[in-house]
BAGUGU-611726 format. One line per field, with one value per residue: residue number from 1; residue in three letters; x, y, z of N, C-alpha, C, O in turn. Coordinates in steps of 0.02 Angstrom, whole numbers. Layout:
N
num	NUM,...;
residu	ALA,...;
n_X	X,...;
n_Y	Y,...;
n_Z	Z,...;
ca_X	X,...;
ca_Y	Y,...;
ca_Z	Z,...;
c_X	X,...;
c_Y	Y,...;
c_Z	Z,...;
o_X	X,...;
o_Y	Y,...;
o_Z	Z,...;
//
This chain:
288
num	1,2,3,4,5,6,7,8,9,10,11,12,13,14,15,16,17,18,19,20,21,22,23,24,25,26,27,28,29,30,31,32,33,34,35,36,37,38,39,40,41,42,43,44,45,46,47,48,49,50,51,52,53,54,55,56,57,58,59,60,61,62,63,64,65,66,67,68,69,70,71,72,73,74,75,76,77,78,79,80,81,82,83,84,85,86,87,88,89,90,91,92,93,94,95,96,97,98,99,100,101,102,103,104,105,106,107,108,109,110,111,112,113,114,115,116,117,118,119,120,121,122,123,124,125,126,127,128,129,130,131,132,133,134,135,136,137,138,139,140,141,142,143,144,145,146,147,148,149,150,151,152,153,154,155,156,157,158,159,160,161,162,163,164,165,166,167,168,169,170,171,172,173,174,175,176,177,178,179,180,181,182,183,184,185,186,187,188,189,190,191,192,193,194,195,196,197,198,199,200,201,202,203,204,205,206,207,208,209,210,211,212,213,214,215,216,217,218,219,220,221,222,223,224,225,226,227,228,229,230,231,232,233,234,235,236,237,238,239,240,241,242,243,244,245,246,247,248,249,250,251,252,253,254,255,256,257,258,259,260,261,262,263,264,265,266,267,268,269,270,271,272,273,274,275,276,277,278,279,280,281,282,283,284,285,286,287,288;
residu	MET,THR,TRP,VAL,ASP,SER,ILE,GLN,SER,ALA,ILE,GLU,TYR,MET,GLU,GLU,HIS,LEU,LEU,GLU,ASP,ILE,THR,ILE,GLU,ASP,ILE,ALA,LYS,GLU,ALA,ASN,ILE,SER,VAL,PHE,HIS,PHE,GLN,ARG,SER,PHE,THR,ILE,LEU,THR,ASP,THR,SER,VAL,GLY,GLU,TYR,LEU,ARG,ARG,ARG,ARG,LEU,THR,LEU,ALA,GLY,LYS,GLU,LEU,LEU,THR,THR,ASP,GLN,ARG,VAL,ILE,ASP,LEU,ALA,TYR,LYS,TYR,GLY,TYR,ASP,THR,PRO,GLU,ALA,PHE,THR,LYS,ALA,PHE,ARG,ARG,GLN,HIS,GLY,VAL,THR,PRO,SER,ASP,ILE,ARG,LYS,ARG,THR,GLY,LYS,LEU,GLN,SER,TYR,ASN,ARG,LEU,VAL,ILE,GLN,VAL,THR,LEU,LYS,GLY,ALA,GLU,PRO,MET,LYS,TYR,SER,VAL,VAL,GLU,LYS,GLU,ALA,PHE,ARG,ILE,VAL,GLY,VAL,LYS,ARG,GLU,PHE,SER,CYS,THR,GLY,GLU,GLU,ASN,GLN,LYS,GLY,ILE,PRO,LYS,LEU,TRP,ALA,GLU,VAL,ASN,GLY,ASN,GLY,THR,CYS,ASP,ARG,LEU,PHE,GLU,LEU,ASN,ASP,GLY,VAL,VAL,LYS,GLY,VAL,LEU,GLY,VAL,CYS,ASP,GLY,SER,SER,GLU,GLU,LYS,ARG,ARG,ASN,LYS,VAL,MET,ASP,TYR,TRP,VAL,ALA,ALA,SER,PHE,GLY,GLY,GLU,VAL,PRO,SER,GLY,MET,GLU,SER,MET,GLU,ILE,PRO,ALA,SER,LYS,TRP,VAL,VAL,PHE,GLU,VAL,HIS,GLY,PRO,MET,PRO,VAL,ALA,MET,GLN,ASN,ALA,TRP,LYS,GLN,ILE,TYR,SER,GLU,TRP,PHE,PRO,SER,ASN,ARG,TYR,GLU,HIS,ALA,GLY,THR,PRO,GLU,PHE,GLU,LEU,TYR,THR,ALA,GLU,ASP,PRO,SER,SER,PRO,ASP,LEU,TYR,SER,GLU,ILE,TRP,ILE,PRO,VAL,LYS;
n_X	47,35,89,-3,-115,-135,-174,-289,-372,-389,-468,-578,-623,-658,-772,-857,-887,-946,-1052,-1022,-938,-792,-607,-457,-353,-415,-429,-301,-242,-305,-238,-117,-21,67,-22,31,106,8,-91,-15,26,-103,-152,-57,-87,-217,-250,-324,-383,-404,-508,-581,-618,-706,-805,-850,-890,-996,-1088,-1109,-1181,-1290,-1357,-1404,-1495,-1585,-1645,-1700,-1773,-1894,-1853,-1840,-1760,-1691,-1677,-1582,-1478,-1434,-1406,-1294,-1201,-1209,-1242,-1348,-1482,-1458,-1316,-1294,-1362,-1280,-1153,-1192,-1231,-1110,-1036,-1125,-1178,-1314,-1464,-1527,-1664,-1682,-1642,-1742,-1849,-1809,-1740,-1606,-1431,-1331,-1170,-1065,-956,-861,-830,-661,-531,-384,-267,-127,-10,112,226,322,366,398,528,605,733,841,936,1000,1062,1160,1178,1263,1200,1162,1166,1042,1019,907,752,585,419,270,132,-38,-97,-218,-300,-303,-200,-59,-35,-63,14,153,198,187,282,398,395,423,553,623,607,657,794,837,850,956,1050,1060,1111,1240,1288,1280,1379,1382,1346,1250,1214,1137,981,855,694,613,509,437,357,376,390,319,249,216,132,34,-15,-64,15,145,317,387,530,643,795,972,1107,1231,1369,1415,1412,1249,1158,1098,927,896,858,903,917,940,956,920,1029,1012,947,923,816,850,781,791,743,683,652,543,492,327,285,363,412,289,239,338,325,199,222,310,231,126,178,315,333,224,283,400,506,536,484,417,520,473,537,604,581,644,652,772,845,928,1036,990,890,724,626,675,675,770,801,876,826,801,718,717,696,675,700,656;
n_Y	-60,107,268,373,293,233,349,381,270,281,397,349,254,332,396,295,256,359,384,310,281,303,288,383,285,180,235,264,145,86,151,96,169,253,329,452,493,480,579,693,701,710,832,918,908,942,1053,1040,955,781,759,881,867,756,809,916,845,767,863,923,822,812,933,920,815,884,966,880,782,730,711,725,855,818,678,681,742,642,544,594,599,684,718,794,894,1031,1036,993,1092,1203,1169,1149,1281,1349,1297,1318,1439,1466,1406,1232,1243,1358,1310,1218,1295,1362,1474,1495,1476,1330,1278,1183,1040,944,772,716,697,633,700,688,814,865,995,1070,1201,1238,1194,1066,1064,944,822,659,585,487,458,424,382,518,640,743,895,992,1070,996,964,879,833,800,693,687,788,963,1014,1008,1096,1217,1219,1204,1328,1413,1361,1389,1527,1543,1491,1572,1694,1679,1657,1526,1483,1555,1498,1367,1380,1421,1305,1203,1087,971,849,900,1060,1191,1251,1143,1081,958,825,684,542,406,294,140,167,305,295,218,297,398,525,646,696,858,937,1077,1095,1056,979,905,856,859,879,877,1019,1111,1111,1063,925,765,665,531,533,410,315,343,349,496,608,769,921,1083,1237,1393,1562,1669,1631,1585,1536,1491,1369,1296,1289,1211,1089,1048,1036,929,823,818,816,767,641,558,532,466,327,311,287,350,329,316,359,498,655,816,995,1105,1258,1411,1540,1656,1802,1768,1818,1853,1870,1790,1686,1534,1369,1196,1034,884,719,553,410,247;
n_Z	0,-47,12,-16,-37,87,172,99,114,252,261,194,283,394,336,309,435,503,590,699,854,832,855,854,851,785,663,623,622,507,409,426,495,633,769,804,687,591,634,620,484,429,472,421,280,267,345,458,599,640,724,700,568,570,649,567,449,506,551,430,357,448,430,297,317,400,307,212,275,398,527,701,791,912,888,779,844,936,844,777,875,981,1156,1200,1140,1155,1155,1026,952,980,925,798,766,772,660,548,570,593,672,700,696,617,495,472,447,336,332,336,282,239,279,193,210,108,71,88,-37,-70,-177,-286,-325,-435,-430,-534,-544,-414,-350,-241,-130,-69,26,51,194,303,475,626,796,897,1034,1108,1198,1305,1325,1355,1318,1358,1246,1206,1076,1024,1019,988,1062,1041,932,987,1095,1064,996,1103,1191,1111,1113,1251,1267,1192,1255,1379,1365,1344,1218,1161,1243,1204,1071,1106,1166,1071,998,922,791,719,674,744,825,876,841,900,870,954,950,965,1050,1119,1231,1223,1109,1154,1259,1184,1165,1133,1138,1127,1090,1125,1072,1065,978,1081,1167,1299,1484,1548,1556,1699,1732,1606,1498,1423,1270,1169,991,875,768,596,426,342,263,218,199,123,182,141,190,284,460,534,409,296,346,374,242,182,253,205,68,67,114,25,-103,-97,-29,-92,-211,-199,-145,-18,155,306,448,581,688,799,721,654,650,597,654,618,685,626,590,619,548,427,243,186,268,321,343,401,372,445,414,463,374,286;
ca_X	-2,71,76,-68,-172,-149,-209,-356,-401,-413,-526,-640,-640,-694,-834,-900,-906,-955,-1102,-998,-891,-726,-558,-399,-317,-447,-413,-231,-229,-335,-190,-58,25,57,-65,65,120,-55,-116,27,19,-170,-163,-20,-114,-282,-252,-373,-369,-446,-572,-624,-646,-758,-862,-875,-930,-1056,-1137,-1138,-1236,-1351,-1388,-1443,-1556,-1637,-1675,-1732,-1815,-1935,-1827,-1832,-1691,-1665,-1650,-1523,-1430,-1412,-1378,-1226,-1152,-1216,-1278,-1407,-1504,-1420,-1250,-1295,-1377,-1220,-1099,-1223,-1222,-1036,-1014,-1164,-1198,-1378,-1484,-1566,-1729,-1681,-1638,-1804,-1895,-1787,-1724,-1531,-1395,-1283,-1100,-1053,-885,-866,-785,-591,-504,-316,-242,-55,6,185,234,389,381,418,574,622,810,845,994,992,1120,1157,1208,1262,1164,1189,1129,1025,1005,860,690,538,350,224,67,-83,-100,-288,-333,-262,-156,11,-38,-72,65,219,210,198,352,447,402,450,626,652,600,698,865,856,871,1027,1100,1066,1154,1306,1302,1283,1445,1378,1356,1203,1220,1078,936,811,624,606,447,450,300,403,387,261,213,180,80,-25,-56,-79,51,205,358,416,593,680,858,1034,1160,1279,1401,1444,1370,1180,1155,1046,861,885,856,942,885,977,922,949,1062,962,948,879,806,859,755,808,683,706,603,529,448,329,252,407,418,225,235,383,293,148,249,342,181,79,217,377,322,189,318,464,500,545,431,443,548,438,581,600,600,654,663,830,839,990,1037,974,827,674,580,710,655,825,813,887,818,802,680,757,651,704,660,677;
ca_Y	4,163,321,402,243,234,410,386,220,305,443,308,223,384,410,234,246,432,377,266,309,279,323,391,223,139,266,260,69,72,177,66,217,261,384,515,516,496,645,753,706,723,901,952,905,968,1115,1026,895,725,772,933,840,715,849,951,801,748,925,931,775,825,993,894,787,933,993,831,732,760,682,776,881,781,617,695,752,578,505,617,596,732,693,833,938,1094,1028,988,1159,1245,1145,1169,1359,1360,1281,1341,1510,1466,1348,1184,1273,1407,1269,1186,1350,1378,1541,1499,1433,1282,1279,1109,1016,886,717,735,657,647,705,706,860,879,1061,1080,1271,1245,1133,1050,1038,895,778,596,572,435,484,387,413,579,659,815,917,1043,1065,962,966,827,856,753,687,673,857,1013,1037,1021,1148,1280,1219,1213,1397,1443,1338,1426,1595,1539,1483,1639,1744,1673,1648,1457,1465,1579,1457,1314,1395,1419,1238,1165,1070,910,834,940,1128,1239,1233,1092,1073,885,786,620,501,347,242,110,193,367,276,193,349,458,583,656,747,907,962,1127,1067,1062,918,920,799,870,866,902,1077,1114,1124,1031,849,735,612,508,519,346,315,341,380,560,656,835,972,1156,1279,1463,1606,1687,1585,1513,1524,1446,1298,1267,1274,1156,1026,1031,1010,863,769,818,801,723,569,516,515,434,260,312,288,380,271,311,385,566,700,883,1058,1143,1333,1445,1601,1716,1837,1724,1858,1870,1829,1745,1637,1465,1319,1129,985,821,664,489,366,182;
ca_Z	0,-51,65,-31,-30,163,193,72,155,323,250,178,346,431,301,323,512,539,644,754,901,812,890,815,843,737,595,603,604,445,367,442,514,699,785,797,619,546,657,596,413,403,490,376,221,265,383,505,646,626,760,672,507,587,672,505,406,532,543,360,347,495,400,244,349,422,242,171,314,456,587,756,806,966,856,743,894,960,788,756,928,1038,1214,1213,1085,1165,1131,949,923,992,874,734,752,763,598,499,581,600,715,667,688,560,428,458,429,269,345,343,233,266,263,184,205,66,83,63,-80,-81,-241,-282,-383,-439,-452,-550,-532,-346,-339,-175,-125,-19,20,89,230,358,530,686,848,928,1094,1114,1264,1291,1362,1324,1340,1323,1216,1180,1006,1010,1013,953,1115,1019,885,1025,1150,1038,985,1171,1211,1077,1149,1317,1267,1156,1295,1445,1350,1334,1147,1156,1273,1158,1020,1132,1191,1017,972,895,726,683,686,746,875,844,864,888,878,969,970,938,1099,1124,1290,1194,1065,1197,1292,1135,1178,1101,1171,1088,1123,1094,1095,1025,981,1128,1201,1374,1535,1536,1600,1754,1710,1545,1493,1361,1236,1108,928,850,699,544,363,343,212,237,161,134,196,129,202,360,500,524,342,257,372,360,169,166,270,163,3,83,126,-31,-159,-104,-1,-134,-275,-180,-120,55,209,374,490,642,747,802,664,686,613,618,646,625,730,596,602,598,500,368,188,169,322,300,401,373,401,447,422,466,320,274;
c_X	43,51,6,-124,-187,-190,-284,-399,-429,-468,-590,-670,-685,-766,-880,-921,-926,-1004,-1082,-947,-822,-672,-503,-355,-348,-427,-348,-211,-255,-283,-128,1,18,7,-34,80,60,-91,-78,22,-49,-176,-122,-55,-176,-295,-312,-357,-422,-514,-615,-654,-704,-823,-892,-916,-1001,-1110,-1154,-1193,-1299,-1390,-1431,-1498,-1613,-1672,-1717,-1777,-1856,-1913,-1823,-1764,-1657,-1636,-1590,-1463,-1393,-1372,-1313,-1184,-1153,-1259,-1340,-1420,-1470,-1349,-1244,-1311,-1313,-1165,-1127,-1218,-1154,-1014,-1057,-1189,-1279,-1402,-1516,-1636,-1737,-1678,-1705,-1855,-1876,-1766,-1641,-1498,-1339,-1215,-1076,-977,-888,-812,-717,-579,-429,-289,-163,-43,80,193,303,413,412,465,588,696,810,910,969,1060,1112,1200,1209,1218,1198,1144,1110,1014,956,802,628,470,317,158,31,-82,-169,-333,-298,-212,-86,12,-36,-10,135,238,229,267,409,452,428,523,658,654,640,771,884,882,938,1076,1107,1114,1226,1329,1313,1354,1440,1368,1300,1199,1158,1038,877,748,612,538,462,387,314,384,320,213,182,124,19,-64,-76,-47,117,254,381,474,615,751,915,1076,1218,1311,1426,1401,1302,1177,1097,987,847,882,900,906,933,935,960,988,1009,984,904,882,805,831,775,743,711,646,583,487,385,299,299,409,350,218,273,353,237,163,281,285,134,114,273,366,282,229,388,457,506,483,466,461,511,476,573,618,614,662,726,826,908,981,1018,907,771,620,610,684,707,848,820,871,811,746,713,707,681,670,693,654;
c_Y	60,215,356,353,238,283,403,322,243,355,397,270,267,393,352,226,316,427,335,301,284,318,336,327,184,165,256,186,54,97,147,110,232,324,445,541,526,561,703,755,735,802,940,958,941,1028,1103,966,844,735,825,911,796,758,891,902,779,803,939,886,789,879,963,856,827,958,941,777,769,735,746,793,836,710,628,710,690,537,526,627,640,707,728,876,1003,1091,1023,1058,1203,1232,1163,1246,1377,1353,1317,1416,1515,1404,1298,1205,1314,1364,1234,1236,1379,1449,1552,1465,1390,1290,1206,1097,947,835,737,675,677,647,720,760,874,947,1078,1157,1287,1187,1125,1029,1001,851,715,581,518,461,430,421,472,599,733,835,981,1036,1032,974,909,854,797,753,684,734,906,1040,1053,1080,1212,1283,1234,1284,1431,1416,1373,1498,1596,1535,1534,1693,1743,1655,1579,1447,1495,1528,1393,1324,1390,1350,1193,1150,996,908,875,1009,1170,1214,1192,1092,1005,857,717,589,432,285,211,142,258,347,255,249,411,525,589,704,792,937,1025,1113,1079,999,942,862,802,853,900,958,1079,1139,1101,956,827,686,594,496,465,355,308,360,437,583,724,893,1038,1190,1355,1510,1619,1637,1622,1490,1471,1378,1265,1245,1211,1092,1001,1004,942,810,763,804,753,654,531,504,487,372,256,313,322,318,261,337,460,602,771,932,1082,1220,1361,1507,1658,1742,1795,1758,1871,1837,1787,1697,1567,1419,1252,1084,922,760,592,437,295,160;
c_Z	2,1,45,-23,45,188,169,102,221,310,230,240,388,400,317,394,546,590,700,798,885,846,836,802,794,664,575,585,533,395,375,460,590,706,777,730,573,569,622,519,396,414,437,305,214,299,439,543,621,658,724,605,521,607,615,461,438,533,473,340,384,463,337,265,368,363,209,208,368,520,641,764,864,936,814,786,914,903,765,812,979,1089,1225,1149,1088,1138,1055,922,927,934,807,714,739,694,541,508,594,645,672,650,624,492,418,430,365,278,346,288,273,239,258,176,169,87,51,14,-91,-152,-241,-347,-375,-467,-471,-542,-462,-328,-259,-174,-66,-29,68,128,280,413,587,736,877,990,1087,1186,1260,1343,1324,1357,1313,1306,1197,1105,979,999,976,1006,1087,974,927,1071,1120,1023,1054,1201,1171,1103,1212,1311,1234,1209,1356,1429,1341,1267,1137,1183,1241,1103,1043,1147,1124,996,940,820,682,709,685,807,844,872,847,910,893,993,957,986,1109,1181,1268,1153,1102,1234,1248,1147,1137,1145,1116,1120,1085,1122,1048,1031,1022,1167,1274,1419,1529,1582,1647,1719,1637,1549,1431,1333,1183,1047,893,781,646,476,362,274,237,182,172,138,187,141,273,393,519,453,297,282,360,287,151,192,224,97,19,85,64,-93,-162,-82,-57,-197,-264,-146,-42,99,272,417,560,703,744,742,690,628,641,602,661,672,692,618,580,548,434,307,166,216,295,358,367,407,394,457,416,417,323,208;
o_X	85,-1,-36,-178,-246,-239,-332,-460,-485,-516,-646,-730,-738,-814,-937,-969,-922,-999,-1121,-915,-795,-684,-502,-326,-311,-413,-335,-171,-226,-281,-82,59,-39,-2,-63,71,57,-119,-106,15,-55,-202,-146,-51,-189,-348,-344,-317,-472,-568,-675,-708,-752,-880,-952,-970,-1052,-1169,-1208,-1244,-1354,-1452,-1489,-1550,-1672,-1732,-1768,-1811,-1851,-1952,-1807,-1717,-1598,-1582,-1547,-1406,-1332,-1320,-1276,-1134,-1108,-1310,-1385,-1374,-1453,-1325,-1195,-1280,-1296,-1138,-1092,-1205,-1141,-978,-1029,-1216,-1303,-1364,-1532,-1663,-1784,-1709,-1724,-1899,-1916,-1773,-1615,-1530,-1310,-1205,-1067,-940,-914,-760,-713,-606,-414,-288,-139,-63,106,171,342,472,445,446,583,718,782,935,928,1109,1055,1255,1160,1198,1260,1088,1148,1001,965,807,623,466,327,128,59,-68,-179,-389,-261,-182,-57,62,-8,17,173,295,277,302,463,507,455,557,718,700,656,808,944,929,979,1131,1160,1154,1269,1388,1355,1389,1492,1378,1306,1182,1129,1057,855,745,600,516,498,363,268,365,269,152,126,70,-38,-125,-99,-80,140,230,393,467,607,765,905,1079,1251,1275,1454,1354,1302,1191,1047,992,794,903,928,863,965,888,1020,975,964,1039,846,930,761,861,778,695,757,595,603,448,385,290,277,409,351,194,252,355,232,130,275,295,106,81,283,390,301,207,430,404,485,433,526,427,516,452,542,668,596,675,735,806,942,926,1027,871,768,579,577,668,691,903,780,897,816,729,736,679,710,611,745,668;
o_Y	64,206,366,373,238,268,415,330,227,354,410,257,248,397,362,191,325,467,323,349,244,374,305,319,152,129,240,171,10,68,164,96,224,363,491,599,567,595,752,810,780,836,989,1011,970,1058,1151,926,859,723,817,933,800,746,902,919,774,790,965,905,780,876,982,861,814,973,959,735,829,737,803,757,821,687,584,693,685,505,486,662,642,676,700,892,1032,1137,1045,1081,1236,1278,1189,1267,1419,1396,1343,1449,1571,1356,1313,1189,1309,1382,1220,1217,1415,1487,1607,1429,1409,1307,1172,1134,899,851,769,620,731,595,759,751,891,959,1099,1171,1337,1139,1172,985,1021,845,721,566,505,486,393,478,474,573,777,793,1020,1001,1041,992,889,893,748,804,679,732,887,1091,1104,1116,1261,1337,1272,1301,1469,1454,1385,1525,1648,1573,1544,1734,1795,1638,1567,1410,1462,1516,1363,1280,1361,1337,1148,1197,963,959,882,1016,1182,1164,1209,1106,988,868,687,604,396,232,246,142,271,378,271,251,463,577,539,746,767,963,1030,1118,1111,968,990,822,755,816,956,951,1047,1187,1115,927,869,659,638,456,470,403,266,388,428,582,739,904,1056,1175,1376,1503,1583,1602,1684,1430,1422,1331,1208,1190,1167,1043,942,960,899,755,710,781,712,608,475,461,483,361,209,342,321,267,209,338,486,583,784,915,1081,1242,1339,1523,1713,1711,1784,1726,1896,1778,1744,1670,1542,1426,1250,1095,906,756,576,425,284,104;
o_Z	46,33,88,-1,64,223,205,113,241,349,250,246,413,437,337,409,607,636,745,776,923,867,782,749,757,616,517,542,500,341,337,446,613,659,747,715,527,526,599,492,354,369,410,274,161,286,461,518,589,630,717,586,483,586,613,439,405,519,457,311,359,465,329,232,359,371,178,178,379,568,625,747,859,955,814,769,910,913,736,805,1021,1074,1256,1110,1036,1105,1025,874,878,903,764,658,695,668,492,463,606,655,615,597,585,441,361,392,335,230,355,250,324,180,308,143,196,115,-1,18,-118,-183,-201,-405,-322,-523,-428,-533,-452,-294,-221,-210,-15,-85,113,95,299,400,595,726,880,995,1067,1229,1214,1394,1263,1416,1256,1343,1173,1073,918,975,930,991,1104,977,901,1085,1149,1038,1060,1233,1199,1112,1231,1345,1245,1208,1384,1475,1332,1256,1105,1157,1249,1089,1009,1141,1126,977,933,786,622,767,632,838,790,932,789,966,853,1048,937,961,1109,1178,1290,1158,1085,1240,1270,1138,1110,1184,1061,1175,1024,1182,996,1084,1004,1197,1302,1405,1504,1642,1631,1680,1610,1600,1395,1368,1153,1047,881,744,654,470,382,236,277,129,231,102,223,108,318,360,520,442,268,243,338,272,114,155,208,70,-24,58,52,-139,-206,-115,-71,-235,-309,-117,-8,78,285,420,591,760,698,711,747,571,702,548,708,693,719,658,520,514,389,312,125,211,256,413,306,465,340,512,364,426,354,188;
//
């Protein structure tokens, strides 16, 4: 099964089981991808979380039923996974901008989210510069935070962590410590262990490659020996990095034989001005 087929199978599974209490583990299993990497790739490709996609699709179908059937609002609320009509009405208004009663009276408009279809587009006008390198294991030191993989906690928490380390001098300290095989400050995503997969969490590190004694207030982790695809990223943060990730998952992976190795991946940042249009950064993805 190719990478695109895996993601599409997961989408089809979600669509076929929209009215059931499915879990992210069920969906990721259908794609034969870990929960962590499925959540990450899905969000990068679609700009929405798995949970939000399911909510949007369910409320889209609920809206259609309000228009075309005589089912009671309370019955539709239970059918589409809401414990009370009030919770259903609140979610319905948030998506559609009107209440279920408004739709029944034909006094409002629905906002429809269609079923996703993954399409691969190769854009020759936007070339990707990358290299494939092999490195022995190396150690990083820095600060880490644990985030849930089931909601949007990581999307909100990671920018806050970066603001914290940039504001308290930790990032400057990491640039000073950096003496290892990878040059720069790293943003490392690690959801690789069985325990993390079981608990549906990930660790995010702001760290640097360093071989000395672990400084006070910091922790360390070994990055395993890997084959890496290293992508160049050019432009200001965070837009350039976000665009690069989307291009990797929508164009590069579908057209290459490599698969994600499932071990930690990271973004590499230089000491340059993050708002500079000429900023150089990198994305390192372990592959097999």
